[in-house]
All heavy atoms as a GROMACS GRO file, in nm:
protein
  577
    1PRO      N    1   0.546  -1.155   1.164
    1PRO     CA    2   0.581  -1.045   1.076
    1PRO      C    3   0.509  -0.918   1.117
    1PRO      O    4   0.401  -0.921   1.175
    1PRO     CB    5   0.537  -1.092   0.938
    1PRO     CG    6   0.440  -1.201   0.961
    1PRO     CD    7   0.470  -1.258   1.096
    2GLY      N    8   0.569  -0.807   1.084
    2GLY     CA    9   0.509  -0.678   1.115
    2GLY      C   10   0.405  -0.637   1.012
    2GLY      O   11   0.368  -0.715   0.923
    3SER      N   12   0.360  -0.515   1.024
    3SER     CA   13   0.253  -0.466   0.937
    3SER      C   14   0.293  -0.463   0.790
    3SER      O   15   0.210  -0.490   0.703
    3SER     CB   16   0.207  -0.328   0.983
    3SER     OG   17   0.316  -0.238   0.985
    4ILE      N   18   0.419  -0.435   0.761
    4ILE     CA   19   0.463  -0.434   0.622
    4ILE      C   20   0.458  -0.574   0.564
    4ILE      O   21   0.411  -0.595   0.452
    4ILE     CB   22   0.605  -0.375   0.610
    4ILE    CG1   23   0.605  -0.229   0.655
    4ILE    CG2   24   0.657  -0.386   0.466
    4ILE    CD1   25   0.744  -0.171   0.674
    5GLY      N   26   0.503  -0.672   0.640
    5GLY     CA   27   0.497  -0.811   0.595
    5GLY      C   28   0.355  -0.859   0.572
    5GLY      O   29   0.327  -0.928   0.474
    6VAL      N   30   0.264  -0.823   0.662
    6VAL     CA   31   0.124  -0.860   0.645
    6VAL      C   32   0.067  -0.794   0.520
    6VAL      O   33  -0.003  -0.858   0.440
    6VAL     CB   34   0.041  -0.821   0.770
    6VAL    CG1   35  -0.108  -0.838   0.745
    6VAL    CG2   36   0.086  -0.903   0.890
    7ALA      N   37   0.096  -0.666   0.500
    7ALA     CA   38   0.047  -0.595   0.382
    7ALA      C   39   0.100  -0.661   0.254
    7ALA      O   40   0.025  -0.677   0.156
    7ALA     CB   41   0.086  -0.448   0.388
    8GLU      N   42   0.226  -0.699   0.252
    8GLU     CA   43   0.283  -0.766   0.135
    8GLU      C   44   0.216  -0.901   0.108
    8GLU      O   45   0.190  -0.936  -0.006
    8GLU     CB   46   0.435  -0.785   0.151
    8GLU     CG   47   0.516  -0.665   0.115
    8GLU     CD   48   0.510  -0.626  -0.033
    8GLU    OE1   49   0.472  -0.709  -0.119
    8GLU    OE2   50   0.544  -0.511  -0.062
    9ARG      N   51   0.189  -0.975   0.215
    9ARG     CA   52   0.120  -1.105   0.197
    9ARG      C   53  -0.020  -1.085   0.141
    9ARG      O   54  -0.064  -1.163   0.055
    9ARG     CB   55   0.116  -1.182   0.329
    9ARG     CG   56   0.252  -1.239   0.366
    9ARG     CD   57   0.245  -1.353   0.467
    9ARG     NE   58   0.142  -1.342   0.566
    9ARG     CZ   59   0.160  -1.324   0.696
    9ARG    NH1   60   0.282  -1.313   0.743
    9ARG    NH2   61   0.060  -1.317   0.780
   10VAL      N   62  -0.091  -0.984   0.188
   10VAL     CA   63  -0.225  -0.955   0.135
   10VAL      C   64  -0.215  -0.918  -0.013
   10VAL      O   65  -0.289  -0.968  -0.097
   10VAL     CB   66  -0.293  -0.842   0.215
   10VAL    CG1   67  -0.418  -0.790   0.144
   10VAL    CG2   68  -0.326  -0.889   0.356
   11ARG      N   69  -0.120  -0.830  -0.045
   11ARG     CA   70  -0.102  -0.787  -0.184
   11ARG      C   71  -0.073  -0.907  -0.276
   11ARG      O   72  -0.133  -0.922  -0.381
   11ARG     CB   73   0.012  -0.685  -0.194
   11ARG     CG   74   0.028  -0.624  -0.334
   11ARG     CD   75   0.162  -0.554  -0.349
   11ARG     NE   76   0.275  -0.643  -0.331
   11ARG     CZ   77   0.317  -0.734  -0.420
   11ARG    NH1   78   0.252  -0.750  -0.534
   11ARG    NH2   79   0.420  -0.811  -0.395
   12GLU      N   80   0.019  -0.992  -0.232
   12GLU     CA   81   0.055  -1.110  -0.312
   12GLU      C   82  -0.063  -1.206  -0.326
   12GLU      O   83  -0.087  -1.260  -0.435
   12GLU     CB   84   0.173  -1.182  -0.248
   12GLU     CG   85   0.303  -1.105  -0.259
   12GLU     CD   86   0.416  -1.167  -0.177
   12GLU    OE1   87   0.395  -1.272  -0.112
   12GLU    OE2   88   0.526  -1.108  -0.178
   13ALA      N   89  -0.137  -1.229  -0.218
   13ALA     CA   90  -0.251  -1.321  -0.223
   13ALA      C   91  -0.359  -1.271  -0.319
   13ALA      O   92  -0.416  -1.349  -0.395
   13ALA     CB   93  -0.310  -1.340  -0.083
   14VAL      N   94  -0.385  -1.143  -0.317
   14VAL     CA   95  -0.486  -1.086  -0.408
   14VAL      C   96  -0.439  -1.099  -0.552
   14VAL      O   97  -0.514  -1.140  -0.640
   14VAL     CB   98  -0.518  -0.940  -0.373
   14VAL    CG1   99  -0.601  -0.873  -0.482
   14VAL    CG2  100  -0.590  -0.932  -0.239
   15ALA      N  101  -0.312  -1.067  -0.578
   15ALA     CA  102  -0.259  -1.074  -0.715
   15ALA      C  103  -0.259  -1.216  -0.769
   15ALA      O  104  -0.279  -1.237  -0.889
   15ALA     CB  105  -0.118  -1.015  -0.719
   16GLU      N  106  -0.237  -1.315  -0.682
   16GLU     CA  107  -0.229  -1.454  -0.726
   16GLU      C  108  -0.365  -1.522  -0.734
   16GLU      O  109  -0.378  -1.626  -0.797
   16GLU     CB  110  -0.139  -1.533  -0.631
   16GLU     CG  111   0.007  -1.492  -0.640
   16GLU     CD  112   0.094  -1.558  -0.534
   16GLU    OE1  113   0.042  -1.641  -0.455
   16GLU    OE2  114   0.213  -1.526  -0.529
   17HIS      N  115  -0.465  -1.466  -0.669
   17HIS     CA  116  -0.597  -1.530  -0.664
   17HIS      C  117  -0.666  -1.520  -0.798
   17HIS      O  118  -0.669  -1.416  -0.860
   17HIS     CB  119  -0.683  -1.462  -0.556
   17HIS     CG  120  -0.810  -1.533  -0.529
   17HIS    ND1  121  -0.922  -1.518  -0.608
   17HIS    CD2  122  -0.844  -1.622  -0.434
   17HIS    CE1  123  -1.020  -1.593  -0.561
   17HIS    NE2  124  -0.974  -1.657  -0.456
   18GLY      N  125  -0.721  -1.631  -0.845
   18GLY     CA  126  -0.800  -1.629  -0.967
   18GLY      C  127  -0.945  -1.600  -0.935
   18GLY      O  128  -1.017  -1.687  -0.889
   19PHE      N  129  -0.987  -1.477  -0.953
   19PHE     CA  130  -1.124  -1.439  -0.916
   19PHE      C  131  -1.226  -1.488  -1.016
   19PHE      O  132  -1.343  -1.503  -0.985
   19PHE     CB  133  -1.135  -1.287  -0.899
   19PHE     CG  134  -1.068  -1.237  -0.775
   19PHE    CD1  135  -0.937  -1.194  -0.777
   19PHE    CD2  136  -1.137  -1.235  -0.654
   19PHE    CE1  137  -0.874  -1.150  -0.661
   19PHE    CE2  138  -1.076  -1.190  -0.539
   19PHE     CZ  139  -0.944  -1.147  -0.542
   20GLY      N  140  -1.185  -1.514  -1.139
   20GLY     CA  141  -1.275  -1.566  -1.240
   20GLY      C  142  -1.379  -1.466  -1.284
   20GLY      O  143  -1.382  -1.352  -1.238
   21GLY      N  144  -1.464  -1.507  -1.376
   21GLY     CA  145  -1.572  -1.421  -1.424
   21GLY      C  146  -1.520  -1.293  -1.486
   21GLY      O  147  -1.419  -1.291  -1.555
   22THR      N  148  -1.590  -1.185  -1.458
   22THR     CA  149  -1.553  -1.057  -1.518
   22THR      C  150  -1.425  -0.999  -1.459
   22THR      O  151  -1.367  -0.907  -1.514
   22THR     CB  152  -1.667  -0.954  -1.500
   22THR    OG1  153  -1.694  -0.939  -1.359
   22THR    CG2  154  -1.793  -0.998  -1.571
   23LEU      N  155  -1.380  -1.052  -1.346
   23LEU     CA  156  -1.258  -1.003  -1.283
   23LEU      C  157  -1.135  -1.084  -1.324
   23LEU      O  158  -1.030  -1.070  -1.265
   23LEU     CB  159  -1.272  -1.006  -1.130
   23LEU     CG  160  -1.379  -0.917  -1.070
   23LEU    CD1  161  -1.386  -0.936  -0.919
   23LEU    CD2  162  -1.353  -0.772  -1.103
   24ASP      N  163  -1.148  -1.169  -1.425
   24ASP     CA  164  -1.041  -1.259  -1.464
   24ASP      C  165  -0.918  -1.187  -1.520
   24ASP      O  166  -0.815  -1.246  -1.537
   24ASP     CB  167  -1.091  -1.362  -1.564
   24ASP     CG  168  -1.002  -1.484  -1.570
   24ASP    OD1  169  -0.940  -1.516  -1.468
   24ASP    OD2  170  -0.992  -1.544  -1.678
   25ARG      N  171  -0.928  -1.058  -1.549
   25ARG     CA  172  -0.814  -0.987  -1.607
   25ARG      C  173  -0.706  -0.956  -1.504
   25ARG      O  174  -0.604  -0.901  -1.534
   25ARG     CB  175  -0.854  -0.859  -1.676
   25ARG     CG  176  -0.977  -0.803  -1.634
   25ARG     CD  177  -1.026  -0.687  -1.714
   25ARG     NE  178  -1.138  -0.642  -1.634
   25ARG     CZ  179  -1.168  -0.522  -1.606
   25ARG    NH1  180  -1.100  -0.425  -1.656
   25ARG    NH2  181  -1.268  -0.493  -1.530
   26GLY      N  182  -0.726  -0.991  -1.381
   26GLY     CA  183  -0.625  -0.969  -1.278
   26GLY      C  184  -0.665  -0.857  -1.184
   26GLY      O  185  -0.698  -0.747  -1.228
   27VAL      N  186  -0.664  -0.888  -1.058
   27VAL     CA  187  -0.699  -0.790  -0.956
   27VAL      C  188  -0.576  -0.769  -0.870
   27VAL      O  189  -0.509  -0.864  -0.831
   27VAL     CB  190  -0.816  -0.841  -0.868
   27VAL    CG1  191  -0.845  -0.745  -0.755
   27VAL    CG2  192  -0.940  -0.862  -0.954
   28THR      N  193  -0.544  -0.643  -0.842
   28THR     CA  194  -0.432  -0.610  -0.755
   28THR      C  195  -0.478  -0.508  -0.653
   28THR      O  196  -0.584  -0.447  -0.667
   28THR     CB  197  -0.312  -0.553  -0.834
   28THR    OG1  198  -0.352  -0.431  -0.897
   28THR    CG2  199  -0.261  -0.652  -0.938
   29VAL      N  200  -0.397  -0.489  -0.550
   29VAL     CA  201  -0.426  -0.388  -0.449
   29VAL      C  202  -0.300  -0.304  -0.424
   29VAL      O  203  -0.189  -0.351  -0.439
   29VAL     CB  204  -0.475  -0.448  -0.315
   29VAL    CG1  205  -0.608  -0.517  -0.331
   29VAL    CG2  206  -0.373  -0.544  -0.257
   30SER      N  207  -0.325  -0.180  -0.387
   30SER     CA  208  -0.220  -0.090  -0.342
   30SER      C  209  -0.247  -0.062  -0.196
   30SER      O  210  -0.361  -0.036  -0.157
   30SER     CB  211  -0.223   0.040  -0.422
   30SER     OG  212  -0.199   0.014  -0.558
   31LEU      N  213  -0.144  -0.070  -0.113
   31LEU     CA  214  -0.161  -0.055   0.030
   31LEU      C  215  -0.067   0.050   0.086
   31LEU      O  216   0.048   0.060   0.044
   31LEU     CB  217  -0.135  -0.188   0.101
   31LEU     CG  218  -0.226  -0.303   0.056
   31LEU    CD1  219  -0.162  -0.436   0.088
   31LEU    CD2  220  -0.360  -0.291   0.122
   32GLY      N  221  -0.117   0.126   0.182
   32GLY     CA  222  -0.036   0.222   0.253
   32GLY      C  223  -0.029   0.182   0.400
   32GLY      O  224  -0.132   0.154   0.461
   33VAL      N  225   0.091   0.176   0.454
   33VAL     CA  226   0.112   0.135   0.593
   33VAL      C  227   0.164   0.254   0.672
   33VAL      O  228   0.255   0.325   0.627
   33VAL     CB  229   0.212   0.019   0.601
   33VAL    CG1  230   0.241  -0.020   0.745
   33VAL    CG2  231   0.161  -0.101   0.523
   34ALA      N  232   0.107   0.277   0.788
   34ALA     CA  233   0.152   0.385   0.877
   34ALA      C  234   0.156   0.331   1.019
   34ALA      O  235   0.088   0.234   1.052
   34ALA     CB  236   0.059   0.504   0.867
   35ALA      N  237   0.235   0.395   1.102
   35ALA     CA  238   0.249   0.353   1.242
   35ALA      C  239   0.261   0.476   1.330
   35ALA      O  240   0.303   0.582   1.285
   35ALA     CB  241   0.371   0.263   1.259
   36PHE      N  242   0.225   0.459   1.456
   36PHE     CA  243   0.244   0.566   1.552
   36PHE      C  244   0.393   0.586   1.576
   36PHE      O  245   0.468   0.491   1.591
   36PHE     CB  246   0.175   0.534   1.685
   36PHE     CG  247   0.026   0.550   1.680
   36PHE    CD1  248  -0.057   0.440   1.686
   36PHE    CD2  249  -0.032   0.676   1.672
   36PHE    CE1  250  -0.195   0.454   1.683
   36PHE    CE2  251  -0.170   0.691   1.668
   36PHE     CZ  252  -0.251   0.580   1.673
   37ASP      N  253   0.436   0.712   1.577
   37ASP     CA  254   0.574   0.747   1.610
   37ASP      C  255   0.574   0.890   1.665
   37ASP      O  256   0.468   0.943   1.699
   37ASP     CB  257   0.666   0.733   1.488
   37ASP     CG  258   0.622   0.818   1.370
   37ASP    OD1  259   0.546   0.916   1.388
   37ASP    OD2  260   0.664   0.787   1.257
   38ALA      N  261   0.690   0.952   1.672
   38ALA     CA  262   0.699   1.088   1.728
   38ALA      C  263   0.620   1.189   1.646
   38ALA      O  264   0.565   1.284   1.700
   38ALA     CB  265   0.845   1.130   1.737
   39VAL      N  266   0.610   1.169   1.515
   39VAL     CA  267   0.537   1.261   1.428
   39VAL      C  268   0.390   1.222   1.418
   39VAL      O  269   0.302   1.306   1.421
   39VAL     CB  270   0.601   1.264   1.287
   39VAL    CG1  271   0.522   1.351   1.192
   39VAL    CG2  272   0.746   1.310   1.297
   40THR      N  273   0.365   1.094   1.406
   40THR     CA  274   0.229   1.042   1.392
   40THR      C  275   0.180   1.002   1.530
   40THR      O  276   0.200   0.890   1.573
   40THR     CB  277   0.227   0.920   1.297
   40THR    OG1  278   0.287   0.957   1.175
   40THR    CG2  279   0.086   0.872   1.271
   41SER      N  280   0.116   1.095   1.598
   41SER     CA  281   0.079   1.068   1.737
   41SER      C  282  -0.071   1.067   1.762
   41SER      O  283  -0.113   1.047   1.875
   41SER     CB  284   0.146   1.172   1.827
   41SER     OG  285   0.105   1.302   1.789
   42THR      N  286  -0.152   1.084   1.658
   42THR     CA  287  -0.297   1.077   1.674
   42THR      C  288  -0.355   0.981   1.572
   42THR      O  289  -0.293   0.954   1.467
   42THR     CB  290  -0.364   1.216   1.655
   42THR    OG1  291  -0.350   1.255   1.517
   42THR    CG2  292  -0.304   1.320   1.746
   43VAL      N  293  -0.473   0.931   1.598
   43VAL     CA  294  -0.540   0.841   1.503
   43VAL      C  295  -0.564   0.913   1.372
   43VAL      O  296  -0.546   0.856   1.264
   43VAL     CB  297  -0.671   0.786   1.563
   43VAL    CG1  298  -0.750   0.709   1.459
   43VAL    CG2  299  -0.642   0.698   1.684
   44ASP      N  300  -0.604   1.039   1.378
   44ASP     CA  301  -0.630   1.116   1.257
   44ASP      C  302  -0.505   1.126   1.170
   44ASP      O  303  -0.510   1.104   1.049
   44ASP     CB  304  -0.681   1.256   1.294
   44ASP     CG  305  -0.728   1.335   1.174
   44ASP    OD1  306  -0.809   1.282   1.095
   44ASP    OD2  307  -0.682   1.451   1.158
   45THR      N  308  -0.391   1.155   1.231
   45THR     CA  309  -0.265   1.164   1.158
   45THR      C  310  -0.226   1.028   1.102
   45THR      O  311  -0.179   1.017   0.988
   45THR     CB  312  -0.153   1.218   1.248
   45THR    OG1  313  -0.195   1.341   1.304
   45THR    CG2  314  -0.025   1.239   1.171
   46LEU      N  315  -0.246   0.923   1.179
   46LEU     CA  316  -0.216   0.788   1.134
   46LEU      C  317  -0.294   0.753   1.008
   46LEU      O  318  -0.239   0.705   0.909
   46LEU     CB  319  -0.248   0.687   1.246
   46LEU     CG  320  -0.221   0.541   1.215
   46LEU    CD1  321  -0.072   0.511   1.222
   46LEU    CD2  322  -0.297   0.453   1.312
   47LEU      N  323  -0.424   0.779   1.010
   47LEU     CA  324  -0.509   0.748   0.893
   47LEU      C  325  -0.471   0.833   0.773
   47LEU      O  326  -0.470   0.785   0.659
   47LEU     CB  327  -0.656   0.767   0.928
   47LEU     CG  328  -0.711   0.668   1.030
   47LEU    CD1  329  -0.855   0.703   1.068
   47LEU    CD2  330  -0.704   0.526   0.978
   48LYS      N  331  -0.439   0.960   0.796
   48LYS     CA  332  -0.397   1.046   0.685
   48LYS      C  333  -0.267   0.997   0.623
   48LYS      O  334  -0.252   0.999   0.501
   48LYS     CB  335  -0.383   1.190   0.733
   48LYS     CG  336  -0.516   1.259   0.754
   48LYS     CD  337  -0.499   1.401   0.802
   48LYS     CE  338  -0.636   1.464   0.827
   48LYS     NZ  339  -0.624   1.601   0.879
   49ASP      N  340  -0.172   0.953   0.706
   49ASP     CA  341  -0.045   0.901   0.654
   49ASP      C  342  -0.068   0.775   0.570
   49ASP      O  343  -0.012   0.761   0.461
   49ASP     CB  344   0.052   0.868   0.768
   49ASP     CG  345   0.117   0.991   0.828
   49ASP    OD1  346   0.100   1.102   0.772
   49ASP    OD2  347   0.183   0.977   0.933
   50ALA      N  348  -0.148   0.684   0.620
   50ALA     CA  349  -0.176   0.561   0.546
   50ALA      C  350  -0.248   0.592   0.415
   50ALA      O  351  -0.214   0.537   0.310
   50ALA     CB  352  -0.259   0.466   0.631
   51ASP      N  353  -0.344   0.682   0.419
   51ASP     CA  354  -0.419   0.720   0.299
   51ASP      C  355  -0.327   0.784   0.195
   51ASP      O  356  -0.333   0.752   0.076
   51ASP     CB  357  -0.533   0.815   0.338
   51ASP     CG  358  -0.627   0.842   0.223
   51ASP    OD1  359  -0.681   0.745   0.166
   51ASP    OD2  360  -0.648   0.961   0.191
   52ARG      N  361  -0.240   0.872   0.241
   52ARG     CA  362  -0.146   0.939   0.150
   52ARG      C  363  -0.055   0.836   0.082
   52ARG      O  364  -0.027   0.844  -0.037
   52ARG     CB  365  -0.064   1.041   0.228
   52ARG     CG  366   0.032   1.122   0.145
   52ARG     CD  367   0.095   1.236   0.224
   52ARG     NE  368   0.140   1.199   0.357
   52ARG     CZ  369   0.257   1.141   0.383
   52ARG    NH1  370   0.341   1.115   0.286
   52ARG    NH2  371   0.290   1.110   0.507
   53ARG      N  372  -0.014   0.736   0.157
   53ARG     CA  373   0.073   0.633   0.101
   53ARG      C  374   0.001   0.543   0.003
   53ARG      O  375   0.061   0.495  -0.093
   53ARG     CB  376   0.139   0.555   0.214
   53ARG     CG  377   0.239   0.643   0.287
   53ARG     CD  378   0.295   0.583   0.410
   53ARG     NE  379   0.384   0.681   0.473
   53ARG     CZ  380   0.408   0.686   0.601
   53ARG    NH1  381   0.353   0.597   0.682
   53ARG    NH2  382   0.489   0.777   0.650
   54VAL      N  383  -0.128   0.519   0.024
   54VAL     CA  384  -0.206   0.443  -0.075
   54VAL      C  385  -0.206   0.518  -0.208
   54VAL      O  386  -0.185   0.459  -0.314
   54VAL     CB  387  -0.352   0.420  -0.026
   54VAL    CG1  388  -0.440   0.371  -0.140
   54VAL    CG2  389  -0.355   0.322   0.088
   55TYR      N  390  -0.230   0.648  -0.202
   55TYR     CA  391  -0.232   0.727  -0.325
   55TYR      C  392  -0.094   0.732  -0.390
   55TYR      O  393  -0.083   0.732  -0.512
   55TYR     CB  394  -0.288   0.867  -0.299
   55TYR     CG  395  -0.438   0.863  -0.288
   55TYR    CD1  396  -0.500   0.860  -0.164
   55TYR    CD2  397  -0.518   0.856  -0.402
   55TYR    CE1  398  -0.638   0.853  -0.153
   55TYR    CE2  399  -0.656   0.849  -0.392
   55TYR     CZ  400  -0.715   0.847  -0.268
   55TYR     OH  401  -0.852   0.839  -0.259
   56MET      N  402   0.013   0.732  -0.309
   56MET     CA  403   0.149   0.725  -0.365
   56MET      C  404   0.167   0.593  -0.440
   56MET      O  405   0.221   0.590  -0.550
   56MET     CB  406   0.253   0.731  -0.253
   56MET     CG  407   0.277   0.865  -0.195
   56MET     SD  408   0.407   0.844  -0.067
   56MET     CE  409   0.402   1.004   0.009
   57ALA      N  410   0.123   0.484  -0.378
   57ALA     CA  411   0.137   0.351  -0.441
   57ALA      C  412   0.062   0.346  -0.573
   57ALA      O  413   0.113   0.292  -0.672
   57ALA     CB  414   0.086   0.243  -0.346
   58LYS      N  415  -0.056   0.402  -0.578
   58LYS     CA  416  -0.133   0.404  -0.702
   58LYS      C  417  -0.063   0.489  -0.808
   58LYS      O  418  -0.055   0.451  -0.924
   58LYS     CB  419  -0.273   0.457  -0.676
   58LYS     CG  420  -0.360   0.361  -0.598
   58LYS     CD  421  -0.496   0.422  -0.574
   58LYS     CE  422  -0.585   0.327  -0.497
   58LYS     NZ  423  -0.720   0.382  -0.480
   59ALA      N  424  -0.014   0.605  -0.768
   59ALA     CA  425   0.052   0.696  -0.862
   59ALA      C  426   0.181   0.637  -0.918
   59ALA      O  427   0.222   0.669  -1.029
   59ALA     CB  428   0.081   0.830  -0.796
   60LEU      N  429   0.244   0.549  -0.841
   60LEU     CA  430   0.372   0.490  -0.882
   60LEU      C  431   0.356   0.356  -0.952
   60LEU      O  432   0.453   0.281  -0.965
   60LEU     CB  433   0.464   0.477  -0.760
   60LEU     CG  434   0.509   0.612  -0.704
   60LEU    CD1  435   0.573   0.594  -0.567
   60LEU    CD2  436   0.605   0.679  -0.800
   61GLY      N  437   0.236   0.323  -0.994
   61GLY     CA  438   0.217   0.203  -1.074
   61GLY      C  439   0.126   0.097  -1.016
   61GLY      O  440   0.105  -0.005  -1.077
   62ARG      N  441   0.074   0.116  -0.899
   62ARG     CA  442  -0.019   0.023  -0.835
   62ARG      C  443   0.046  -0.109  -0.797
   62ARG      O  444   0.163  -0.131  -0.824
   62ARG     CB  445  -0.141  -0.001  -0.924
   62ARG     CG  446  -0.214   0.128  -0.957
   62ARG     CD  447  -0.330   0.101  -1.051
   62ARG     NE  448  -0.394   0.225  -1.088
   62ARG     CZ  449  -0.506   0.271  -1.030
   62ARG    NH1  450  -0.565   0.202  -0.937
   62ARG    NH2  451  -0.557   0.385  -1.069
   63ASN      N  452  -0.032  -0.195  -0.731
   63ASN     CA  453   0.012  -0.329  -0.690
   63ASN      C  454   0.141  -0.324  -0.609
   63ASN      O  455   0.238  -0.393  -0.638
   63ASN     CB  456   0.028  -0.422  -0.812
   63ASN     CG  457   0.046  -0.567  -0.770
   63ASN    OD1  458  -0.004  -0.609  -0.665
   63ASN    ND2  459   0.115  -0.643  -0.850
   64GLN      N  460   0.142  -0.241  -0.505
   64GLN     CA  461   0.260  -0.232  -0.419
   64GLN      C  462   0.222  -0.181  -0.281
   64GLN      O  463   0.112  -0.133  -0.260
   64GLN     CB  464   0.365  -0.142  -0.482
   64GLN     CG  465   0.320  -0.001  -0.508
   64GLN     CD  466   0.424   0.076  -0.585
   64GLN    OE1  467   0.539   0.085  -0.541
   64GLN    NE2  468   0.387   0.130  -0.699
   65VAL      N  469   0.315  -0.195  -0.191
   65VAL     CA  470   0.298  -0.148  -0.054
   65VAL      C  471   0.394  -0.032  -0.033
   65VAL      O  472   0.513  -0.044  -0.061
   65VAL     CB  473   0.330  -0.260   0.048
   65VAL    CG1  474   0.328  -0.206   0.191
   65VAL    CG2  475   0.232  -0.375   0.033
   66ILE      N  476   0.342   0.080   0.016
   66ILE     CA  477   0.426   0.194   0.054
   66ILE      C  478   0.412   0.210   0.205
   66ILE      O  479   0.302   0.231   0.256
   66ILE     CB  480   0.383   0.324  -0.017
   66ILE    CG1  481   0.392   0.310  -0.169
   66ILE    CG2  482   0.466   0.443   0.034
   66ILE    CD1  483   0.532   0.296  -0.224
   67ALA      N  484   0.523   0.198   0.275
   67ALA     CA  485   0.519   0.202   0.421
   67ALA      C  486   0.590   0.324   0.478
   67ALA      O  487   0.565   0.361   0.592
   67ALA     CB  488   0.582   0.075   0.479
   68ARG      N  489   0.678   0.383   0.401
   68ARG     CA  490   0.752   0.501   0.447
   68ARG      C  491   0.765   0.595   0.329
   68ARG      O  492   0.773   0.552   0.215
   68ARG     CB  493   0.892   0.462   0.496
   68ARG     CG  494   0.890   0.374   0.619
   68ARG     CD  495   1.028   0.316   0.646
   68ARG     NE  496   1.073   0.229   0.538
   68ARG     CZ  497   1.044   0.099   0.530
   68ARG    NH1  498   0.971   0.042   0.622
   68ARG    NH2  499   1.088   0.027   0.430
   69ASP      N  500   0.773   0.724   0.357
   69ASP     CA  501   0.791   0.819   0.249
   69ASP      C  502   0.919   0.792   0.171
   69ASP      O  503   0.924   0.811   0.051
   69ASP     CB  504   0.790   0.962   0.303
   69ASP     CG  505   0.654   1.002   0.356
   69ASP    OD1  506   0.554   0.936   0.322
   69ASP    OD2  507   0.648   1.100   0.432
   70ARG      N  508   1.022   0.742   0.240
   70ARG     CA  509   1.147   0.714   0.170
   70ARG      C  510   1.133   0.597   0.072
   70ARG      O  511   1.220   0.578  -0.012
   70ARG     CB  512   1.261   0.690   0.268
   70ARG     CG  513   1.248   0.564   0.350
   70ARG     CD  514   1.374   0.547   0.437
   70ARG     NE  515   1.357   0.433   0.521
   70ARG     CZ  516   1.338   0.438   0.652
   70ARG    NH1  517   1.332   0.553   0.712
   70ARG    NH2  518   1.326   0.329   0.722
   71ASP      N  519   1.023   0.520   0.081
   71ASP     CA  520   0.999   0.414  -0.017
   71ASP      C  521   0.982   0.470  -0.157
   71ASP      O  522   0.999   0.399  -0.255
   71ASP     CB  523   0.874   0.333   0.018
   71ASP     CG  524   0.893   0.246   0.142
   71ASP    OD1  525   1.008   0.227   0.184
   71ASP    OD2  526   0.791   0.202   0.196
   72VAL      N  527   0.948   0.599  -0.168
   72VAL     CA  528   0.922   0.657  -0.300
   72VAL      C  529   1.029   0.757  -0.342
   72VAL      O  530   1.022   0.813  -0.450
   72VAL     CB  531   0.784   0.725  -0.306
   72VAL    CG1  532   0.674   0.624  -0.285
   72VAL    CG2  533   0.773   0.838  -0.205
   73GLU      N  534   1.131   0.778  -0.259
   73GLU     CA  535   1.238   0.869  -0.296
   73GLU      C  536   1.308   0.820  -0.422
   73GLU      O  537   1.337   0.702  -0.437
   73GLU     CB  538   1.340   0.882  -0.184
   73GLU     CG  539   1.290   0.963  -0.066
   73GLU     CD  540   1.392   0.971   0.046
   73GLU    OE1  541   1.504   0.922   0.031
   73GLU    OE2  542   1.354   1.027   0.150
   74GLY      N  543   1.332   0.910  -0.514
   74GLY     CA  544   1.402   0.874  -0.637
   74GLY      C  545   1.312   0.817  -0.744
   74GLY      O  546   1.357   0.791  -0.854
   75ARG      N  547   1.186   0.797  -0.715
   75ARG     CA  548   1.092   0.746  -0.817
   75ARG      C  549   1.016   0.863  -0.878
   75ARG      O  550   0.995   0.965  -0.814
   75ARG     CB  551   0.989   0.652  -0.755
   75ARG     CG  552   1.045   0.525  -0.699
   75ARG     CD  553   0.929   0.434  -0.670
   75ARG     NE  554   0.964   0.331  -0.576
   75ARG     CZ  555   0.878   0.243  -0.530
   75ARG    NH1  556   0.753   0.247  -0.567
   75ARG    NH2  557   0.916   0.150  -0.444
   76GLU      N  558   0.971   0.844  -0.999
   76GLU     CA  559   0.886   0.944  -1.061
   76GLU      C  560   0.745   0.889  -1.067
   76GLU      O  561   0.724   0.771  -1.087
   76GLU     CB  562   0.935   0.975  -1.202
   76GLU     CG  563   1.070   1.044  -1.202
   76GLU     CD  564   1.113   1.083  -1.341
   76GLU    OE1  565   1.026   1.096  -1.428
   76GLU    OE2  566   1.234   1.099  -1.363
   77SER      N  567   0.647   0.977  -1.053
   77SER     CA  568   0.508   0.934  -1.060
   77SER      C  569   0.478   0.883  -1.200
   77SER      O  570   0.526   0.935  -1.300
   77SER     CB  571   0.414   1.050  -1.028
   77SER     OG  572   0.431   1.089  -0.895
   78ALA      N  573   0.396   0.777  -1.203
   78ALA     CA  574   0.356   0.718  -1.330
   78ALA      C  575   0.240   0.794  -1.389
   78ALA      O  576   0.164   0.857  -1.323
   78ALA     CB  577   0.320   0.572  -1.312
   0.00000   0.00000   0.00000
């Protein structure tokens, strides 16, 4: 699987894991995936794209993977 599939598996594993103790109310993660392409051609740009997508995932309700800007088209921020 590619990076999106790996990110989804991590997200699902964290959500399903029973951490117990004070974290028993449920732990989730939001992930942003970015890749090198014609626009993203430096490490700095790559990290900024991934970071921006993490914040998009959080703003749109958390516990999700955002891999492309079009993943959020048509959605409203929560």
